[in-house]
C-alpha positions, 0 to 999 in steps of 0.5 A: 259923174256916172257912179253906181249906187246901192239902192236896195238890198234883200237876203234870204236863208232856208227854214231849216235850222240846226242848233248846237245841241243837234251837233251834240247828239249827232257827232256825240260829242260836245261841240256846242260849248266851244261854238257858242263860247268861242265861235259865237255861233248857235244856230245855222240854216241848211237847204231842204230837199229841192233847193239849191244854191239858184233857189237861195239866190231867186228869193234874195233877189226877190226881196231887193228888187220888190223893195226897189220897186224894180222888175226883173225885166228892168235888169240889164246885168246879174253877177252872182257870187258862189263856189257852190254853183248848181251845176259845175256848168252852166252858170248859175247865174243863167238859171236864175236869169231865167227863173226869175224872168230877167230876160234883158239881163247878161248874167254870169257867175264869179267864183272868188270862193268866200272873197266873190261878193265884194268881188262882184260888187266892184265889177258891177260897179265898174261895168256901170260907171264905164258902160252906159249899157248899164243901168241896173246890175243885181249883185248876188253872193249865194251859198249852199255849202252844205251839200259839200259837208263831210257829216263826221268832220266837226271842223266844217260841218258845225260851221258852214251853212247856206243862205243868200244876199243880194243887192241892186246898183243902179247908174245915177249922176252923183259922187255917192256910190261907189269909191274905191276898192282893192283885190289881193291874192295870195296863191301860196294858200290855194291848198289850205281850204277847198272842195279838191275832187270834181275838177279836172285836176282830180275827177271824182271816183269811187275811192274819192267818194269812199275817203270823202275827198270831194268834200270841203276839207281845211287841209292846213291851219291858216296863220291866226293873224293872216285875217286881221292884218290883211283886213285891217291893211285894206281898211288903211288903204281905202282909208288913205285913197279916200283921205278919211279915217277908220273911224269915219266909216259908219259900218264894217261888213267883214267875212263871217268865218270867225268873230275873233279875227273880225274883233282882232281886226278892230282892235288894229283899227282902234274901234269898238266891236259895234262898228262891224256888224255880225249875222254868224251867231243865228246863221252860221258861216255862209261864205259868199253870201255872209257879207250881204246877208249881214249888210242887209240886216243892219239896213232892215234894222236902221243902223245904217242910213243915207250918206253913211261911208261904209266899207266891205271887206272880205276873204276867200280860199285861194286865197282871195281878198277883196274890198269895197267902200261905198257912200250909201 
């Protein structure tokens, strides 16, 4: 059976770190207490001068390929998941392909907001399973949302951060690797959170800039039970397909936007808190990069091992949901 296995991972966060104390001083109000006690975010990273989404993606990809002993020229396909691209057009994946020297690889972007990495992972696995042209596929989640933040909006400026994570999928004759996946959209929530200016529906004007309408905004409040219900439902569906129980999964990697949503999901699954690996504490919320960054840290710390069943479960603006199960 030709299947897609994860053979390597890598992650990168910019050097510039901002603590909660920085935002207490910058905003002139105490935001650190809530961030520490409720969100459990203590620090986040931000891109600096000369850095962009493609440079974050390049560094994460370099680490990933070095670990695998694979050269950029051996890649057949690069998929970059981002909703903070270098440019509106062309694709950031094209920029990465060039600066990385991956001259043989096809390259394109996927925008499913913060569910994009798992969506891209599902796509990459299916390319490998269905087409012998693709042996080595690099999947990158990269995020530089700090470029789109209203620095006076304490709801977003303290939460969102920058980073990138990458995995290398390889074609092998095995039943391990990709197992199943599920994609769900709930388009009725499209206008709840996003960057709503800069496209064809609302071009950027001086008035738009003056009102910070070209920045990320939480326009409406999501139902607090939505993610836990959706995430646990997707886990149960994948378990049903695989004929396993949630407790048989060695580690879960959820979208890292809200620690309380992750903990509530684990309660619904009747699992201990440590069954999910979280990295928002020192990296903030890194959107499409957060799941591969969490996966990379678990890989580096030896928290996952060969033959483990793992699940990625994500959500993003739109609303988009994506889940995938792999055996390492």
